[in-house]
CHARMM internal coordinates of N, CA and C (Angstrom, degrees):
IC EDIT
DIST 1 N 1 CA 1.4466
DIST 1 CA 1 C 1.5349
ANGL 1 N 1 CA 1 C 108.70
DIST 1 C 2 N 1.3122
ANGL 1 CA 1 C 2 N 115.60
DIHE 1 N 1 CA 1 C 2 N 125.39
DIST 2 N 2 CA 1.4590
ANGL 1 C 2 N 2 CA 121.02
DIHE 1 CA 1 C 2 N 2 CA 178.90
DIST 2 CA 2 C 1.5210
ANGL 2 N 2 CA 2 C 109.81
DIHE 1 C 2 N 2 CA 2 C -87.30
DIST 2 C 3 N 1.3114
ANGL 2 CA 2 C 3 N 115.95
DIHE 2 N 2 CA 2 C 3 N 127.74
DIST 3 N 3 CA 1.4664
ANGL 2 C 3 N 3 CA 122.14
DIHE 2 CA 2 C 3 N 3 CA 177.79
DIST 3 CA 3 C 1.5163
ANGL 3 N 3 CA 3 C 108.20
DIHE 2 C 3 N 3 CA 3 C -101.83
DIST 3 C 4 N 1.3262
ANGL 3 CA 3 C 4 N 116.71
DIHE 3 N 3 CA 3 C 4 N 135.33
DIST 4 N 4 CA 1.4591
ANGL 3 C 4 N 4 CA 120.91
DIHE 3 CA 3 C 4 N 4 CA -177.94
DIST 4 CA 4 C 1.5184
ANGL 4 N 4 CA 4 C 110.95
DIHE 3 C 4 N 4 CA 4 C -132.89
DIST 4 C 5 N 1.3230
ANGL 4 CA 4 C 5 N 114.98
DIHE 4 N 4 CA 4 C 5 N 154.88
DIST 5 N 5 CA 1.4618
ANGL 4 C 5 N 5 CA 122.73
DIHE 4 CA 4 C 5 N 5 CA 170.49
DIST 5 CA 5 C 1.5219
ANGL 5 N 5 CA 5 C 106.70
DIHE 4 C 5 N 5 CA 5 C -113.86
DIST 5 C 6 N 1.3156
ANGL 5 CA 5 C 6 N 116.48
DIHE 5 N 5 CA 5 C 6 N 143.74
DIST 6 N 6 CA 1.4560
ANGL 5 C 6 N 6 CA 121.81
DIHE 5 CA 5 C 6 N 6 CA 179.69
DIST 6 CA 6 C 1.5189
ANGL 6 N 6 CA 6 C 109.71
DIHE 5 C 6 N 6 CA 6 C -106.15
DIST 6 C 7 N 1.3312
ANGL 6 CA 6 C 7 N 115.73
DIHE 6 N 6 CA 6 C 7 N 142.52
DIST 7 N 7 CA 1.4647
ANGL 6 C 7 N 7 CA 121.06
DIHE 6 CA 6 C 7 N 7 CA 177.45
DIST 7 CA 7 C 1.5171
ANGL 7 N 7 CA 7 C 108.35
DIHE 6 C 7 N 7 CA 7 C -133.40
DIST 7 C 8 N 1.3244
ANGL 7 CA 7 C 8 N 116.82
DIHE 7 N 7 CA 7 C 8 N 129.20
DIST 8 N 8 CA 1.4597
ANGL 7 C 8 N 8 CA 122.03
DIHE 7 CA 7 C 8 N 8 CA 178.37
DIST 8 CA 8 C 1.5194
ANGL 8 N 8 CA 8 C 108.79
DIHE 7 C 8 N 8 CA 8 C -135.92
DIST 8 C 9 N 1.3358
ANGL 8 CA 8 C 9 N 115.28
DIHE 8 N 8 CA 8 C 9 N 151.09
DIST 9 N 9 CA 1.4626
ANGL 8 C 9 N 9 CA 119.01
DIHE 8 CA 8 C 9 N 9 CA 176.96
DIST 9 CA 9 C 1.5168
ANGL 9 N 9 CA 9 C 109.68
DIHE 8 C 9 N 9 CA 9 C -158.37
DIST 9 C 10 N 1.3147
ANGL 9 CA 9 C 10 N 115.27
DIHE 9 N 9 CA 9 C 10 N 160.71
DIST 10 N 10 CA 1.4556
ANGL 9 C 10 N 10 CA 120.65
DIHE 9 CA 9 C 10 N 10 CA 165.04
DIST 10 CA 10 C 1.5092
ANGL 10 N 10 CA 10 C 107.24
DIHE 9 C 10 N 10 CA 10 C -130.86
DIST 10 C 11 N 1.3328
ANGL 10 CA 10 C 11 N 115.45
DIHE 10 N 10 CA 10 C 11 N 152.91
DIST 11 N 11 CA 1.4613
ANGL 10 C 11 N 11 CA 118.52
DIHE 10 CA 10 C 11 N 11 CA -165.31
DIST 11 CA 11 C 1.5141
ANGL 11 N 11 CA 11 C 115.80
DIHE 10 C 11 N 11 CA 11 C -104.18
DIST 11 C 12 N 1.3208
ANGL 11 CA 11 C 12 N 119.54
DIHE 11 N 11 CA 11 C 12 N -10.80
DIST 12 N 12 CA 1.4628
ANGL 11 C 12 N 12 CA 117.43
DIHE 11 CA 11 C 12 N 12 CA -176.47
DIST 12 CA 12 C 1.5167
ANGL 12 N 12 CA 12 C 111.54
DIHE 11 C 12 N 12 CA 12 C -141.51
DIST 12 C 13 N 1.3115
ANGL 12 CA 12 C 13 N 114.09
DIHE 12 N 12 CA 12 C 13 N 162.30
DIST 13 N 13 CA 1.4590
ANGL 12 C 13 N 13 CA 120.32
DIHE 12 CA 12 C 13 N 13 CA 178.14
DIST 13 CA 13 C 1.5254
ANGL 13 N 13 CA 13 C 111.65
DIHE 12 C 13 N 13 CA 13 C -67.66
DIST 13 C 14 N 1.3451
ANGL 13 CA 13 C 14 N 117.36
DIHE 13 N 13 CA 13 C 14 N -15.59
DIST 14 N 14 CA 1.4588
ANGL 13 C 14 N 14 CA 120.99
DIHE 13 CA 13 C 14 N 14 CA -179.17
DIST 14 CA 14 C 1.5260
ANGL 14 N 14 CA 14 C 112.54
DIHE 13 C 14 N 14 CA 14 C -79.48
DIST 14 C 15 N 1.3121
ANGL 14 CA 14 C 15 N 117.49
DIHE 14 N 14 CA 14 C 15 N -11.77
DIST 15 N 15 CA 1.4586
ANGL 14 C 15 N 15 CA 120.64
DIHE 14 CA 14 C 15 N 15 CA -179.62
DIST 15 CA 15 C 1.5205
ANGL 15 N 15 CA 15 C 110.15
DIHE 14 C 15 N 15 CA 15 C -92.24
DIST 15 C 16 N 1.3152
ANGL 15 CA 15 C 16 N 115.42
DIHE 15 N 15 CA 15 C 16 N 158.26
DIST 16 N 16 CA 1.4582
ANGL 15 C 16 N 16 CA 121.06
DIHE 15 CA 15 C 16 N 16 CA -176.60
DIST 16 CA 16 C 1.5241
ANGL 16 N 16 CA 16 C 111.76
DIHE 15 C 16 N 16 CA 16 C -79.48
DIST 16 C 17 N 1.3084
ANGL 16 CA 16 C 17 N 115.88
DIHE 16 N 16 CA 16 C 17 N 144.28
DIST 17 N 17 CA 1.4676
ANGL 16 C 17 N 17 CA 121.73
DIHE 16 CA 16 C 17 N 17 CA 173.28
DIST 17 CA 17 C 1.5276
ANGL 17 N 17 CA 17 C 110.04
DIHE 16 C 17 N 17 CA 17 C -58.85
DIST 17 C 18 N 1.3251
ANGL 17 CA 17 C 18 N 116.18
DIHE 17 N 17 CA 17 C 18 N -34.51
DIST 18 N 18 CA 1.4680
ANGL 17 C 18 N 18 CA 120.64
DIHE 17 CA 17 C 18 N 18 CA -179.52
DIST 18 CA 18 C 1.5186
ANGL 18 N 18 CA 18 C 111.91
DIHE 17 C 18 N 18 CA 18 C -65.15
DIST 18 C 19 N 1.3233
ANGL 18 CA 18 C 19 N 117.59
DIHE 18 N 18 CA 18 C 19 N -15.25
DIST 19 N 19 CA 1.4617
ANGL 18 C 19 N 19 CA 120.93
DIHE 18 CA 18 C 19 N 19 CA 179.34
DIST 19 CA 19 C 1.5239
ANGL 19 N 19 CA 19 C 111.27
DIHE 18 C 19 N 19 CA 19 C -55.64
DIST 19 C 20 N 1.3103
ANGL 19 CA 19 C 20 N 117.33
DIHE 19 N 19 CA 19 C 20 N -42.05
DIST 20 N 20 CA 1.4644
ANGL 19 C 20 N 20 CA 120.77
DIHE 19 CA 19 C 20 N 20 CA -179.77
DIST 20 CA 20 C 1.5220
ANGL 20 N 20 CA 20 C 110.32
DIHE 19 C 20 N 20 CA 20 C -66.29
DIST 20 C 21 N 1.3177
ANGL 20 CA 20 C 21 N 117.42
DIHE 20 N 20 CA 20 C 21 N -44.00
DIST 21 N 21 CA 1.4570
ANGL 20 C 21 N 21 CA 119.87
DIHE 20 CA 20 C 21 N 21 CA 179.21
DIST 21 CA 21 C 1.5288
ANGL 21 N 21 CA 21 C 110.71
DIHE 20 C 21 N 21 CA 21 C -63.12
DIST 21 C 22 N 1.3430
ANGL 21 CA 21 C 22 N 116.63
DIHE 21 N 21 CA 21 C 22 N -38.70
DIST 22 N 22 CA 1.4666
ANGL 21 C 22 N 22 CA 120.41
DIHE 21 CA 21 C 22 N 22 CA 177.47
DIST 22 CA 22 C 1.5238
ANGL 22 N 22 CA 22 C 110.96
DIHE 21 C 22 N 22 CA 22 C -63.52
DIST 22 C 23 N 1.3275
ANGL 22 CA 22 C 23 N 116.53
DIHE 22 N 22 CA 22 C 23 N -44.06
DIST 23 N 23 CA 1.4663
ANGL 22 C 23 N 23 CA 120.30
DIHE 22 CA 22 C 23 N 23 CA 179.39
DIST 23 CA 23 C 1.5271
ANGL 23 N 23 CA 23 C 110.95
DIHE 22 C 23 N 23 CA 23 C -61.79
DIST 23 C 24 N 1.3207
ANGL 23 CA 23 C 24 N 115.88
DIHE 23 N 23 CA 23 C 24 N -45.69
DIST 24 N 24 CA 1.4651
ANGL 23 C 24 N 24 CA 119.48
DIHE 23 CA 23 C 24 N 24 CA -178.94
DIST 24 CA 24 C 1.5266
ANGL 24 N 24 CA 24 C 111.53
DIHE 23 C 24 N 24 CA 24 C -65.98
DIST 24 C 25 N 1.3370
ANGL 24 CA 24 C 25 N 117.17
DIHE 24 N 24 CA 24 C 25 N -37.03
DIST 25 N 25 CA 1.4677
ANGL 24 C 25 N 25 CA 120.56
DIHE 24 CA 24 C 25 N 25 CA 176.85
DIST 25 CA 25 C 1.5247
ANGL 25 N 25 CA 25 C 110.04
DIHE 24 C 25 N 25 CA 25 C -61.15
DIST 25 C 26 N 1.3324
ANGL 25 CA 25 C 26 N 116.76
DIHE 25 N 25 CA 25 C 26 N -46.22
DIST 26 N 26 CA 1.4631
ANGL 25 C 26 N 26 CA 120.10
DIHE 25 CA 25 C 26 N 26 CA 179.44
DIST 26 CA 26 C 1.5288
ANGL 26 N 26 CA 26 C 111.14
DIHE 25 C 26 N 26 CA 26 C -62.87
DIST 26 C 27 N 1.3189
ANGL 26 CA 26 C 27 N 116.65
DIHE 26 N 26 CA 26 C 27 N -39.86
DIST 27 N 27 CA 1.4672
ANGL 26 C 27 N 27 CA 120.15
DIHE 26 CA 26 C 27 N 27 CA 178.60
DIST 27 CA 27 C 1.5238
ANGL 27 N 27 CA 27 C 111.19
DIHE 26 C 27 N 27 CA 27 C -66.01
DIST 27 C 28 N 1.3314
ANGL 27 CA 27 C 28 N 117.15
DIHE 27 N 27 CA 27 C 28 N -40.80
DIST 28 N 28 CA 1.4692
ANGL 27 C 28 N 28 CA 120.22
DIHE 27 CA 27 C 28 N 28 CA 178.18
DIST 28 CA 28 C 1.5305
ANGL 28 N 28 CA 28 C 111.05
DIHE 27 C 28 N 28 CA 28 C -64.20
DIST 28 C 29 N 1.3426
ANGL 28 CA 28 C 29 N 116.07
DIHE 28 N 28 CA 28 C 29 N -39.21
DIST 29 N 29 CA 1.4627
ANGL 28 C 29 N 29 CA 119.73
DIHE 28 CA 28 C 29 N 29 CA 177.38
DIST 29 CA 29 C 1.5268
ANGL 29 N 29 CA 29 C 110.47
DIHE 28 C 29 N 29 CA 29 C -62.32
DIST 29 C 30 N 1.3232
ANGL 29 CA 29 C 30 N 116.74
DIHE 29 N 29 CA 29 C 30 N -43.24
DIST 30 N 30 CA 1.4741
ANGL 29 C 30 N 30 CA 120.46
DIHE 29 CA 29 C 30 N 30 CA 178.44
DIST 30 CA 30 C 1.5243
ANGL 30 N 30 CA 30 C 110.20
DIHE 29 C 30 N 30 CA 30 C -63.08
DIST 30 C 31 N 1.3246
ANGL 30 CA 30 C 31 N 116.41
DIHE 30 N 30 CA 30 C 31 N -44.43
DIST 31 N 31 CA 1.4653
ANGL 30 C 31 N 31 CA 120.42
DIHE 30 CA 30 C 31 N 31 CA 179.77
DIST 31 CA 31 C 1.5289
ANGL 31 N 31 CA 31 C 110.42
DIHE 30 C 31 N 31 CA 31 C -59.12
DIST 31 C 32 N 1.3188
ANGL 31 CA 31 C 32 N 116.57
DIHE 31 N 31 CA 31 C 32 N -42.09
DIST 32 N 32 CA 1.4675
ANGL 31 C 32 N 32 CA 120.22
DIHE 31 CA 31 C 32 N 32 CA 179.57
DIST 32 CA 32 C 1.5261
ANGL 32 N 32 CA 32 C 110.62
DIHE 31 C 32 N 32 CA 32 C -63.69
DIST 32 C 33 N 1.3307
ANGL 32 CA 32 C 33 N 117.31
DIHE 32 N 32 CA 32 C 33 N -43.04
DIST 33 N 33 CA 1.4731
ANGL 32 C 33 N 33 CA 120.58
DIHE 32 CA 32 C 33 N 33 CA 178.92
DIST 33 CA 33 C 1.5192
ANGL 33 N 33 CA 33 C 111.92
DIHE 32 C 33 N 33 CA 33 C -62.02
DIST 33 C 34 N 1.3410
ANGL 33 CA 33 C 34 N 116.14
DIHE 33 N 33 CA 33 C 34 N -37.17
DIST 34 N 34 CA 1.4636
ANGL 33 C 34 N 34 CA 121.31
DIHE 33 CA 33 C 34 N 34 CA -176.36
DIST 34 CA 34 C 1.5289
ANGL 34 N 34 CA 34 C 112.88
DIHE 33 C 34 N 34 CA 34 C -85.60
DIST 34 C 35 N 1.3454
ANGL 34 CA 34 C 35 N 116.46
DIHE 34 N 34 CA 34 C 35 N -10.83
DIST 35 N 35 CA 1.4568
ANGL 34 C 35 N 35 CA 120.02
DIHE 34 CA 34 C 35 N 35 CA -177.76
DIST 35 CA 35 C 1.5206
ANGL 35 N 35 CA 35 C 112.94
DIHE 34 C 35 N 35 CA 35 C 80.21
DIST 35 C 36 N 1.3318
ANGL 35 CA 35 C 36 N 116.71
DIHE 35 N 35 CA 35 C 36 N 21.58
DIST 36 N 36 CA 1.4639
ANGL 35 C 36 N 36 CA 121.40
DIHE 35 CA 35 C 36 N 36 CA 179.92
DIST 36 CA 36 C 1.5247
ANGL 36 N 36 CA 36 C 109.62
DIHE 35 C 36 N 36 CA 36 C -85.30
DIST 36 C 37 N 1.3214
ANGL 36 CA 36 C 37 N 116.86
DIHE 36 N 36 CA 36 C 37 N 151.96
DIST 37 N 37 CA 1.4551
ANGL 36 C 37 N 37 CA 122.60
DIHE 36 CA 36 C 37 N 37 CA 175.48
DIST 37 CA 37 C 1.5239
ANGL 37 N 37 CA 37 C 108.95
DIHE 36 C 37 N 37 CA 37 C -103.63
DIST 37 C 38 N 1.3299
ANGL 37 CA 37 C 38 N 116.44
DIHE 37 N 37 CA 37 C 38 N 120.33
DIST 38 N 38 CA 1.4661
ANGL 37 C 38 N 38 CA 121.27
DIHE 37 CA 37 C 38 N 38 CA 178.40
DIST 38 CA 38 C 1.5221
ANGL 38 N 38 CA 38 C 107.63
DIHE 37 C 38 N 38 CA 38 C -81.57
DIST 38 C 39 N 1.3325
ANGL 38 CA 38 C 39 N 116.41
DIHE 38 N 38 CA 38 C 39 N 118.30
DIST 39 N 39 CA 1.4622
ANGL 38 C 39 N 39 CA 120.25
DIHE 38 CA 38 C 39 N 39 CA -176.96
DIST 39 CA 39 C 1.5250
ANGL 39 N 39 CA 39 C 112.80
DIHE 38 C 39 N 39 CA 39 C -103.92
DIST 39 C 40 N 1.3377
ANGL 39 CA 39 C 40 N 117.22
DIHE 39 N 39 CA 39 C 40 N -17.52
DIST 40 N 40 CA 1.4672
ANGL 39 C 40 N 40 CA 119.92
DIHE 39 CA 39 C 40 N 40 CA -179.12
DIST 40 CA 40 C 1.5146
ANGL 40 N 40 CA 40 C 109.05
DIHE 39 C 40 N 40 CA 40 C -161.34
DIST 40 C 41 N 1.3257
ANGL 40 CA 40 C 41 N 116.55
DIHE 40 N 40 CA 40 C 41 N 151.99
DIST 41 N 41 CA 1.4594
ANGL 40 C 41 N 41 CA 121.51
DIHE 40 CA 40 C 41 N 41 CA 172.24
DIST 41 CA 41 C 1.5190
ANGL 41 N 41 CA 41 C 108.63
DIHE 40 C 41 N 41 CA 41 C -128.33
DIST 41 C 42 N 1.3232
ANGL 41 CA 41 C 42 N 115.27
DIHE 41 N 41 CA 41 C 42 N 144.81
DIST 42 N 42 CA 1.4591
ANGL 41 C 42 N 42 CA 122.94
DIHE 41 CA 41 C 42 N 42 CA 179.23
DIST 42 CA 42 C 1.5206
ANGL 42 N 42 CA 42 C 107.74
DIHE 41 C 42 N 42 CA 42 C -132.13
DIST 42 C 43 N 1.3279
ANGL 42 CA 42 C 43 N 116.58
DIHE 42 N 42 CA 42 C 43 N 149.71
DIST 43 N 43 CA 1.4598
ANGL 42 C 43 N 43 CA 119.29
DIHE 42 CA 42 C 43 N 43 CA 177.44
DIST 43 CA 43 C 1.5196
ANGL 43 N 43 CA 43 C 110.54
DIHE 42 C 43 N 43 CA 43 C -153.12
DIST 43 C 44 N 1.3191
ANGL 43 CA 43 C 44 N 113.83
DIHE 43 N 43 CA 43 C 44 N 153.09
DIST 44 N 44 CA 1.4627
ANGL 43 C 44 N 44 CA 122.48
DIHE 43 CA 43 C 44 N 44 CA 174.19
DIST 44 CA 44 C 1.5181
ANGL 44 N 44 CA 44 C 107.42
DIHE 43 C 44 N 44 CA 44 C -131.58
DIST 44 C 45 N 1.3152
ANGL 44 CA 44 C 45 N 115.98
DIHE 44 N 44 CA 44 C 45 N 134.61
DIST 45 N 45 CA 1.4583
ANGL 44 C 45 N 45 CA 121.77
DIHE 44 CA 44 C 45 N 45 CA -178.61
DIST 45 CA 45 C 1.5220
ANGL 45 N 45 CA 45 C 110.56
DIHE 44 C 45 N 45 CA 45 C -110.86
DIST 45 C 46 N 1.3422
ANGL 45 CA 45 C 46 N 115.24
DIHE 45 N 45 CA 45 C 46 N 129.80
DIST 46 N 46 CA 1.4658
ANGL 45 C 46 N 46 CA 123.54
DIHE 45 CA 45 C 46 N 46 CA 175.67
DIST 46 CA 46 C 1.5259
ANGL 46 N 46 CA 46 C 112.42
DIHE 45 C 46 N 46 CA 46 C 53.60
DIST 46 C 47 N 1.3369
ANGL 46 CA 46 C 47 N 115.81
DIHE 46 N 46 CA 46 C 47 N 45.56
DIST 47 N 47 CA 1.4634
ANGL 46 C 47 N 47 CA 121.34
DIHE 46 CA 46 C 47 N 47 CA 178.20
DIST 47 CA 47 C 1.5178
ANGL 47 N 47 CA 47 C 107.96
DIHE 46 C 47 N 47 CA 47 C -129.54
DIST 47 C 48 N 1.3065
ANGL 47 CA 47 C 48 N 116.69
DIHE 47 N 47 CA 47 C 48 N 132.62
DIST 48 N 48 CA 1.4583
ANGL 47 C 48 N 48 CA 121.82
DIHE 47 CA 47 C 48 N 48 CA -179.66
DIST 48 CA 48 C 1.5212
ANGL 48 N 48 CA 48 C 111.56
DIHE 47 C 48 N 48 CA 48 C -64.51
DIST 48 C 49 N 1.3204
ANGL 48 CA 48 C 49 N 115.66
DIHE 48 N 48 CA 48 C 49 N 141.99
DIST 49 N 49 CA 1.4547
ANGL 48 C 49 N 49 CA 120.86
DIHE 48 CA 48 C 49 N 49 CA 175.11
DIST 49 CA 49 C 1.5160
ANGL 49 N 49 CA 49 C 112.15
DIHE 48 C 49 N 49 CA 49 C -67.81
DIST 49 C 50 N 1.3340
ANGL 49 CA 49 C 50 N 117.23
DIHE 49 N 49 CA 49 C 50 N -18.02
DIST 50 N 50 CA 1.4627
ANGL 49 C 50 N 50 CA 121.13
DIHE 49 CA 49 C 50 N 50 CA 179.05
DIST 50 CA 50 C 1.5260
ANGL 50 N 50 CA 50 C 111.63
DIHE 49 C 50 N 50 CA 50 C -75.39
DIST 50 C 51 N 1.3251
ANGL 50 CA 50 C 51 N 116.65
DIHE 50 N 50 CA 50 C 51 N -18.56
DIST 51 N 51 CA 1.4624
ANGL 50 C 51 N 51 CA 120.88
DIHE 50 CA 50 C 51 N 51 CA -179.13
DIST 51 CA 51 C 1.5203
ANGL 51 N 51 CA 51 C 110.52
DIHE 50 C 51 N 51 CA 51 C -85.76
DIST 51 C 52 N 1.3106
ANGL 51 CA 51 C 52 N 116.56
DIHE 51 N 51 CA 51 C 52 N 132.53
DIST 52 N 52 CA 1.4633
ANGL 51 C 52 N 52 CA 120.33
DIHE 51 CA 51 C 52 N 52 CA 175.08
DIST 52 CA 52 C 1.5224
ANGL 52 N 52 CA 52 C 111.67
DIHE 51 C 52 N 52 CA 52 C -88.98
DIST 52 C 53 N 1.3137
ANGL 52 CA 52 C 53 N 116.67
DIHE 52 N 52 CA 52 C 53 N -5.36
DIST 53 N 53 CA 1.4614
ANGL 52 C 53 N 53 CA 121.16
DIHE 52 CA 52 C 53 N 53 CA 178.70
DIST 53 CA 53 C 1.5284
ANGL 53 N 53 CA 53 C 107.37
DIHE 52 C 53 N 53 CA 53 C -93.21
DIST 53 C 54 N 1.3449
ANGL 53 CA 53 C 54 N 114.79
DIHE 53 N 53 CA 53 C 54 N 80.49
DIST 54 N 54 CA 1.4620
ANGL 53 C 54 N 54 CA 121.92
DIHE 53 CA 53 C 54 N 54 CA -178.41
DIST 54 CA 54 C 1.5203
ANGL 54 N 54 CA 54 C 107.49
DIHE 53 C 54 N 54 CA 54 C -134.19
DIST 54 C 55 N 1.3078
ANGL 54 CA 54 C 55 N 116.45
DIHE 54 N 54 CA 54 C 55 N 130.60
DIST 55 N 55 CA 1.4678
ANGL 54 C 55 N 55 CA 119.96
DIHE 54 CA 54 C 55 N 55 CA -176.66
DIST 55 CA 55 C 1.5223
ANGL 55 N 55 CA 55 C 112.54
DIHE 54 C 55 N 55 CA 55 C -67.01
DIST 55 C 56 N 1.3338
ANGL 55 CA 55 C 56 N 117.73
DIHE 55 N 55 CA 55 C 56 N -25.78
DIST 56 N 56 CA 1.4549
ANGL 55 C 56 N 56 CA 120.47
DIHE 55 CA 55 C 56 N 56 CA -176.09
DIST 56 CA 56 C 1.5163
ANGL 56 N 56 CA 56 C 114.47
DIHE 55 C 56 N 56 CA 56 C -75.72
DIST 56 C 57 N 1.3488
ANGL 56 CA 56 C 57 N 117.26
DIHE 56 N 56 CA 56 C 57 N -15.78
DIST 57 N 57 CA 1.4712
ANGL 56 C 57 N 57 CA 118.21
DIHE 56 CA 56 C 57 N 57 CA -179.52
DIST 57 CA 57 C 1.5041
ANGL 57 N 57 CA 57 C 110.82
DIHE 56 C 57 N 57 CA 57 C -110.60
END
COOR INIT
IC SEED 1 N 1 CA 1 C
IC BUILD
């Protein structure tokens, strides 16, 4: 059984908060199709991917 952690983020105030929930939903659907077990989820809101100072990572 493959165990996975999910990570989602959006980078600007112009994006929707629901973006993270949508990303995680899609990841959970993929995990279910592949037979993976989701053991943890992480997220960062309105933080640039270029920044290493992110609580989710």
